N, C-alpha and C positions, 0 to 999 in steps of 0.2 A: 318305291317298294322293292324293286329288283335289286337296287344298290344295298338296301338294308339286309336283304336275304343273303346276298353275296358276302357281305361283311360278317354275317353270322356264321358262315361256313369257314372263315379263316381260322387256322390253328392258333391257339393261344396257350400261354404258359402260366400256370398258377402254382402257388405253394400249397400243397395239400396238408392239412393239419394232421398231427399224430393222434389217432383215436385212442391209443393206449396211454393212460395218464402217467404210468411209470415205465413205458417202453418195454414192457414184458420183463422187467427186472425181477429176479428170483429172490427169495428170502435168503438163500445161501450167499448171494452177492452182498446183500445188506448186512448179514451177520459178519461176513469177512471184513467189511468196511468198519463196523463197530470194533472188532478185535484189533484192527490195524491202527485206528486213530484214537480210541478211547481207552481208559483204564480197564483192566480185567475185572475190577471190583464195581464197575458201573451197574446200577440197578435198572430193572426194566422200566420203572417209573421215569427215571431220568432220560432213558432212550426215547420213551414215548413223548416226553415233553419236547425234546429236540425235534422229533419227527413232526409233531403237530405245529411247532413253531415255524417250520419250513412250509407246511401246507396251509397255513392261515395268515401268511403275510405276503400275498402275491403282488400287491401294489409295490411294496418295497423291493421285492426280488426283481420285478420288471424294471425298476429304476436302476438296480444293480446290473442287470443284463444289458441295459442300454449303454452303460458306460464301458461294457466289455466289447460291444459290437458297433459302436458309433462310427460314423463316417469321419475320416481324418480332417479336421478343421485347423486353421492356423493356431487358435488358442486352446485347442482341446487335444487331450492325449488319452489313449486307451488305458484303463485301470483294471488290473487283475483283481485287486481287493478294493472295492469302492468304500467311500465313507458311509454309504447306505448300509452295507453289510456289517461294518464296524459298529454302527448304531444298533443293529439287530443283535450283535454279539454282546453289547453292554446290557441290553434289555434281558437277554437270556441269562447273563451272569447274575443280574439282580433277582430274576425269578428262581434260579436254582439255589442261590445262597451258598452254603457250605458244600453242597453237592457239586458245585462247579469244578472242584478239584478232580472229580471223577472223569472229566472230559480230557484230562491230560495223562499221558503215559510217563513212565519214569524217565525215559530218554528226552522228554521235553524240557526238563530242568525248570519246573514251575517256580521253585524257590528263588531262582535267579532272574525272574522276569518282573518288570515293573508293570503298572496298570495298563499303559499303552501297548506294551509288548504282549501282555496277557490277552487283551481284547483282539489284537491283530492275529494272535495264534488261534483264538476261537473262531474268528471270522474266516481264517484260512480253512479250518475244518468244515465250517458251514458251506463254504464255496465248493469244497470237494463233494459234500453230500448233495448240494444243489445240482451239480453236474451228474452225479450218479443217479439221482431221481429223474433227471431229464425234465426239469421244471421250466427251462428257458423257453421263451416264446420264439426264439430264433432256431432255425434248422442248422444242420452241419455246415452249410455253405454261407451262413450268416444272414440268411433272408428271414425277415420277420414274417411269422405265420399268424398267430393270434394268442391272446392270453388264455391260459388253460385252467384258470381258477375254478370256474363253475364245473368243468369236466372232472377235475380231481376231487372236488367236494362231493359230487354226486357218486363217484365210484367208491369212495371210502366211507359212505354212510353206513351205519350199522343196520342190521335187520331187527326191527322191534317186534316183540310179542307181548300182547296184553294177557296177563295171567293173574291168578289169585295172589293176594299179598301174604296170606297165612301159609305157613309150612305144615301145620298140624290142625286137626279138627278142634274147634273151640268148645264143643260140647263136653261138659264136665265128665259125663259117664264114659266117654270114649278114651279118656286118659292119654291124650296126645297122639291119637292115631294119625299116621301120615295120610296125606290126600293122594288119591289116584286120579290120573287124568281121565276126564269125563267126555273127551271129544275124540271121535274117531278121525283117522287121517282123511278119509274121503268126505267127511262132513264138517271139517274145520271151517268155521266162518271167517271171512276176511272183511276188514273194515277200513275206513279212513281214520287215521289218527292225527289230531292236531296237537303238536307239542310246542307250546308258546305261540309262535307265529308261523311255524313250519308245518307243512302238510305232508304226511306220509301215507301212501296208498298201499293196498294189499297187505295190511298188517294182520297177522294171525291173532284170533281171540280164543283163548283156551279157558276151560273151567275145570274145577276139581271136584271130587266126590269122596265123601267119607264112606268106606265100606261097611261101617257099623251102623251109624244113625242115618245114612243115606242123605245127609245134608249136602247140597250143591253149593260150591263156592265160586264166586265171580270176582272180578277186580273191584267192583263197587258195591256188591251186596251178596247176601247169602239167602238161600231158599231152603227151608226145612222140608222134610219129607211129609207127604200127605198122611194125616191122621186117619181119615176115613177114606180108604181106597175105593170103596163101593159108591161113594158119592161123587157125582160129576161136578159139584160146586166147590169141592175142596182142592185148591191149587197150591196148598202149602202157605207158609208165612214168609214174607220177604223182610229181611233185616238190612237196613241201610247202614253201611259202614261209615263212621264219622271221619276216618283218616284215609279215605280212598285216594289212591294216586291218580286213577283215571275214572272218568264218569262217562257213561253211555247216554248221549243226548239225542240220539236219532236211531233209526233202524240199523244203520251201519256206520255211525259216526261216534267216535270217542274223543274226548279232550282231556288234557292234563291239568295239573293244578295251576300252572301259570295262566292258562286260558280262562278257566272258570274263576280264578281270582281277578283277572282283568275285567270279566263281565260284571262281577259284584261291584268292584270299585268304580268302573266306568259309569254304571247306572247310578250309583250312589253320589258320586262327586259331580257328575255332569248333568244330573237330572235327565238322563237319556232313556228313551224307551228301548225295548228289545229290538224293534224294527230299525231304529236309528243306529243301534250298535251293530246290527247285522250289516247294514249298508256301509258303515265305517270300516268294518273288518274286511269285507269283500273288496272295497275300493282300495284299501291300503295294503293288504297282505295277499288275498287270494289272487288278485289281478296281476301281481308281480311274480307269480310262480307258474311254471309250466306243469299243469296238473290236469288230470282227467276228471277229478272230483267235482261235484257240484258246489255251487256257492252255499255258504251257511245261510240258514233261513231264520226268520223271526221266531218260529216255533222252537227251533233248536236253541236259540239264545234264551228264550223264556224257560225252556226245560233246564238249561244250564243254571240260570239264576235260581230256579226253584230248588233244584237238587243240592246245590252248594249252600244256599241259605238254610235249607232244612238241616244239613249236617252241621253248620256253624251253630245254630240254635241248640240242636241236640247235644253237641259237644260241650257247650257252655252250661247246659243243664245236666250234664253227666248222665245222659240216657242214650239208649239206642232205639231209633225209630223202627217200629214194627207195623207192617200192614199186610193185608191179604195180597197174595201174588196175583198179578195179571189185571189189576184194576186200571182204569183210565187215568190220564194225567189230571183231569178235573177232580176225580175222586181223591187222588194223591194230595192235591192242594187242600181239599176240604179236610181230610184226615190229619194232615200236618198241622193245620191250625187248631183242630180239636185237641190233639195230643200235646202240642208244644206251645200253643198260643196263650193258654192259661187265662183266657178271657181278657187279654190285653195287659195283664200285670207282668212287668219285666222283672223276673226273679233275681237276675244278676245285679240289679240296681238297688235291691232292698237294703243292703248293708253299705251302700256307697256313702262316703263322707270325704269332704275336702275342705280347704280353707274358705272356699266361696260359699258353701252351703251349710257349714257347721261352725258355730262360734261358741266360745266359752261363755258360760252364764254370768250375767252381771246383775247384782242385786239392786244397785242404784245407778242412776244416770251419770255419765261423765261430767255433764254440765247442764244446768237448768236455766233456761232463758226466761225473760219477762215478756216474751212475745205473746201475741194473740193465742189463747188457749187452744184454738182450733188450727193453729198453724201447722203446716206439713212441710217437711224438708224437701228441697229440690223441686219446687213447684214448676211444672212444665210451662214454658213460654211466659214465666214471671206473672202468671195470673194470681190475683189476690183471692184468697179463700173467702167466699161470701159469708156474711154473718147469718147464723141460724135464726130463723123466724118461725113463729107458730106457737103451739101450746108448750113445746118443750124448751123454749128459748131461755126462760128464767132458770129452769132446772139445769140446763146445760152450763150456764154460767157458774152455778153452785158446784156442779160436778168438776168443772175445770179448775176452779179455785181449790177444791178439796184435793184433786189429783196433784196439783202443784205443791200443796202443803205436805201431802203424804210423801212425795218424792224428796222434798227438802228435809223432812224429819228423818227419812230413811238414810239420806246422805250424811246428815249430822250424826246419826247413831252409828253409822259405819265408821266415820272419822273418829268418834270417841272410842269405839272398840279397837281401832288400830292404835290409838295413843295408849290405851290401857295395855295392849299387848306389848308395845315397845317398852313401857315401863316395867312390865312383868318380866320381860326377857332380860333387861339390864339387871334387875334385882336377883335373878336366878341364873346368872351367867356361870356360876360354879356348880350347877346341877350335873348329875351323872349323865353319861352317854345314853344309858338305858331310858332315862326320862325323856331326853330329846327325841329319841327314836319313837317312843310310844306316842309323844305329842304329835310328831309328823304323821304317823299312821292314823291317829284319830282325826286330824284335820283333813287328810286325804279321803277318809271314808265319808266325811260330812260334805265334801265338795259336790256341788250340784252337777247334774248331767249336762252335756253340751246342748245349746239351743239350735233347733233345726227349723227350716221353713221350706215349704213347697209352693209352687205356683201352678194355677190351673186356668186353662183357657180353651176355647173351641174355634174351629174353622169349618165352614159349611162347604161340602163337596157333593157332586152328583155321581150316582151310580149308573152304570150302563143298563139300558132297557133291553129286555128280551126281544121285543118287537115294537113297532110304531103304534100299536093299539093300546099299549100299556103306558100310563102316565109316568113321567120321570120321577125317580126317587132321590131325595136329598137327605144326606145325613150330616149331622154336626160331629166332626171328629174332635172329641174332647181329649186333651192331653194333660198329664200331670207330671211336672218335672221339677228338678232341683234348681236352685238359682244358678248353678254352673252349667245347666243345660242337659244334665243326665236325665233321661226319661224314666219315670217310675212306672207309669201305666198309661193306657189309652183305652177309649171305648167309642162306640157310635151311638149318638142320640138321634131319634127319629125327628128330622126336620129342624128341631130347635132344642135348646138346653133349658130345662126348667129346674127350679131349686130342688124339687123332689127327686128328679133324676140325678142331680149332682150329689145329693146326700146319699142316695142308694149306691152310687159309684164309689164315693168315699168310704162307705161302710164295707164295700166289697174289697177295696184295696187295703184298708186299715181295719181289720176285724177286731183287733185287740188293742187295749190302751198302750201297751208297751211299744208298739210300732208306730203310733201316731205322732206326727210332727207337732211342734209347739205353735207354729203359725201356718195357716193356709191362706194364700192370697188369691182371691177370685175377683173378677171385674164386677160381679154382682154379689159380693160377699155379704152385704147387708141384707139382701133378699133371702139368701140362704140362711143367714142367722135368724131372720124373722120366721121363716118356715120351720126351722129347727125348734124354735121356742114354742110355736103353735102346736106342732105334732109331738112334742115331748122328747125328741132325740137330743135336744140341747143338754138335757140332764146327764147324758153320757159324754158328750163332746166337751162340755165345759170343764171337766176335770183335767183335761190334757191339752186342749187346743183352743186357739183364738182365731176367728175368721177376720181377715182384713181385706181391704180393697186396694186397687192401684190408685196412684195419685190423681190421674185424669178423672176417674170415676168419683173420687172423693171430692174434688173441686166442684164438679157439676151436680153432685147429689147431696152434698153435706148440708146445704142451706135449709132444706125442709125435711130432713130425716134425722130425728134425735138418736135413733139406734145407730145409724152410720156415724154420726158425730161422736158418740160416746165410746164405741167399741171398735170401729173399723179403720181408724186413722193408720195409714201404713208407716208413718214416720213422725210421731208426735214430738214436739219440742218442749213439752211441759214436764218431761220426766216420767210420764205414766207408763212408758214402755221402753225401759233403758236398753233392751236387747235389740231394738230396731234401729237405733241411732248410735253412731260412734263418732268420736272426735279424732281427727288425724292432723298431722302437722306437715306443712310443705317444706321445701328445701330451705326456706328462710326462717323456719321455726314458727310460722304463724299457724294458729289452730283454725280448723274449719270442720264443719259438720259433714258427715257422709252416711248414706244409708248402709245399714249393716248387710243387707241382702239385695240382690238384683231381682226386683219384682217384675221385670219385663222379659224374663227368660222364656216364658211360654209364647209371648208374641213374637219373639225372635225365632223360636222354633217353628211356629206356624208360618212365618214368612218364608222360611227355608222349605217347609213342607209344601207350601203353595206352589213351588216350582214343579211338583209332580202332579198337579191337578189335571193337566191335559192327558197324562198317562192314566191316572186313576179313574177318570170319568169314562174311559173306554173299557174298563175291566168289569168282569162279573163280580158278584158279591164275594165269592170265596177267594178269587185272586186279589180283590181289593183288601180283604182282611189280612191275607198272608203278606202282601206287599208292604202294608203298613207295619 
């Protein structure tokens, strides 16, 4: 131990790092450098690009410095302008484009330089700026000290201030009144700001106030003045801004659009909970920064998800969310669903149409087979459809024969009409242009509207209990979506889905005949049809819509259910439903049948939705509703 102590007392020599990132260089020296090396017409933008190019490529500049200060080896020579710096010059040239000419003075004779000479000239100017800024990790004696990248980045960071986005009062009666600062110097709050993945501490948070209407403006919301000043319950109305640049997600924590966009997409795409996202962010970004701020919490991530999702839905609905000021986050969640949830109906999907969920109407089938009248296209696992037995068997045979006959007659009538039209067109080829235009307009008005189909299915999930003395609650999450997967609506059924509940849900989503689809595919569609006939609601639905079932249900249920056999076949091959089956040709020109619509869309959606079950079962009812 005595030896160790004596060694510790020995004098040592070390290279002390330069604490000033630019060695105390004045702006005057920098300005003189610009005047001496660049054109007098160079813009401030170009100068800033050159400066930031030097301060954001420290790895390359360190490689360049090493070749200027390297030890003399047999096969190595010192280089004043290294290939590394020439590569940076080429990158800067590509960035500036036509503005690169402003880096040269008249005496540089730019017009006489080829590309290599041009890049070498730019590299020489960059090397001079590099030395002026004193960015080299070597000291004056050529001794390596340390890389100064982090030090320079920290010193030139801007001072951020969170302030209202509006310049004028948005109240119509105020007529563009300018906003006055509402924060006294001694009371200005300071917060932690997260911009993307970077944490900034001690950021000023300012608010503005209209001197006329007394509305207070913040970066993410507005608060109206109290209407009843004598009432202690009136805290004003809070308006959530849909295009907020920053969001307050904690007592002294604000985040920017990159951060809350990452929260939304992270939870959506990775089926992640708010606690999992908080752990991921802290382990990945918080731990890599020297900061005095606390780790992001699960509550702050949930607050971020809630606030951003509220604004997304409100913006798509073209409304501004209004709530009482000062309410709890639980009440905010509840009110958000009441105002924006629309009982599960997705308004932005009401007018959705694409090639997967909307087809042109066909009056006749493309092809009519002589197969079993109960045959269904694309039978899963090649199961044979069992023959119908029971009281309706004979009647079903007659119905099938009649359906095939009707389809054949319709196809023949259509063919005859086409032949007659061709003959008529050839005999009237010399008719006037006005007649042709009138005929085309008449045929277009008679064209039937496109055929639409929606798919409906449910998945059972558990809701969080308030305490262990309350029995668990299970809800069936019923979804209604287009064949392409676009969700039209959703709702919660208590424990199970009954035909009556399904009909009530459909009546709520499609209240008028003009918005109802042509087909609704439900796994228990025949039961829904039976209930609709019994309670009389079929008298309304039969004018616009047909209930069908999925193929798996049809195979297993068709044999003893005449109603299912006659009306609910999802893809009949006897021509009775020409809009449910299409004929396609492969690359060899061979024809094959194909279902016109994807009737498995809801099952695919529910399989994806099931990935959130572990998250949803831990939520309260209001969080459950809003998350869905």
